[in-house]
N, C-alpha and C positions, 0 to 999 in steps of 0.2 A: 554642584548638585549633591544633595544628601543621599545617604544609602537608600532610604525609603523612596526618594524621588527616582533614583536610578532603577530600583526594583519596579516601580510602577511604570516607568518608561519601557522597560524590557517586557513587562507583562502586556502592556498595550500593543507593542510591536508584535509580540508572539500571537496575541489574539487576532490581530489583523491578518497575519500569515495563515493562521489556522482557519479563519473564516474564508479566506480566499481559496485555500485548499479544499475546504468543504464544498464551495461552489464548483470547483474544477471536478471533484469526484462525482458530482451529480450530472455533469454534462454528457449528453449522448454523443457518441462518435460513430460516424459511418465510414468504413474503410472501402478501398477501391474493389475489394472482393465481395462487396454487398453486405458484409457483416455490420450490424448496428448494435452497440452495447455502450453502457456508461463507462466512464473512466474507472470507477471503483470496480466494475466487473472485469475490465481489462487488466487491472492490477491483481485481481484474484487469479485470473488466467495465468498471468506471469508468475505468480507465487506457486501455482500448481505445476507449471513447467519447470521451475527451478528447484522444486522439492518433490522429487519422484515418489509417487505412491503415498502422498500425505493424505491423512483423513481430515474430516471437518474440524475436529478439535485442534489438530496441529496447524491447520490453515488459519483458524481464528487467532491462535496465539502468535503466529508469525506476522500476521497483519495488524495485530493489536486491536481487533474488533471482536464483537460478540459472536458466538456460534450462530445465533439467530440471523445476524447480518449475512454471514457466509451462506447459511442454508437458504436464504431468500434469493441469493444471486446464482446459486448452483443450477436451478431449473432453467434460468435464462441462458446460461452458458451451454447447457445441454440442448435447449431448443434451437440455438444457433449452430449446433453441431461442432462446438469448439472443444468440448470435453466429453469424456465417457466415464460413467460410474462403473466401478469394478469391485469385486469381492475377493478377499484374500483366500488363498487355497487352504491355509492352516486355520482360518477363522472366518467362516462364511458370514458371520454377523457383521464383521468390520468392513465398512465401505471405504474405498479410496478413489481417487480421481486421476485420470491421465488426460493429456492434451492430444487432440486429434491433429491430423495434418493441416486441416483448415485452421485450427487454433494456432499452430506454429506459424502458418502463413500470416495470420492476423497479427501475431506478436511481432513479426518482421515489420509490418506497416506501423505498428505502435512505436517500435524503437525509432523509426525514422521521424515520427511525429515529435518525439521528445528532443531530438538533436539540437534544434535552435535554443531551447531552454537550457539544456546541458552545456552547450557551447558558451552561453552567457555566464552561467555559474562557473564553468572552468576558467573563463577569462578573469572573473573576479578573484577566484581562489589562487590563480597564478600570481596575483599581486601580493598575496599574504605570505607571511613567514610560516615555516613549518609549525612553529610554536603556536601561532595564532590559529591555524587550522586545527591543531590538536586541542586547543582551548575551546574552540567553537564546538568541536565534536563532544568534548567532555560536558559542555553546557547543555547540549541537546540531550545527551544521555541522562544527565541529572534531572532535567525537566521531565523527561519521559518517566523516569523512576518516581519522581515526586507525584506525577499525575496518577501513576498506578497505585501508589499509596493512598492518595486522596480518594480515588475510586473505591478502594477497599473500605475506607472510613465511611463513605456515603452509603455503601451497601449494608452496613451494620445496623 
């Protein structure tokens, strides 16, 4: 296979994975505590929980999405009583978010939901050498960086 054919094969595989993940992100989930949110919203909730007192800009950067995308999901998480909006003592204009007890409970259900997928991936990774895993990680990082650069070019 030529270098160009290899590249096109990888691009095709990456686009398939990306399209599947996009489908997953839009799926609504209903947890046993009655909470119903999309996968992308639950991942935002997870990011809020893991990054104490993060603001909208920080959350969008961490998730690799636009601020508009995050700001559309925030009211849904608030309506479900999964997060609370707070203001900083030293800067009343800056808003940050914290996860409620119900949000933490929901994240517990979410973690259990992912276990079969993670177990499958762990099984595959356990068959790879440390070098192969490192190379895959570098490839994903490079793809992410290239997409960031491409997005900047498109916005000019």
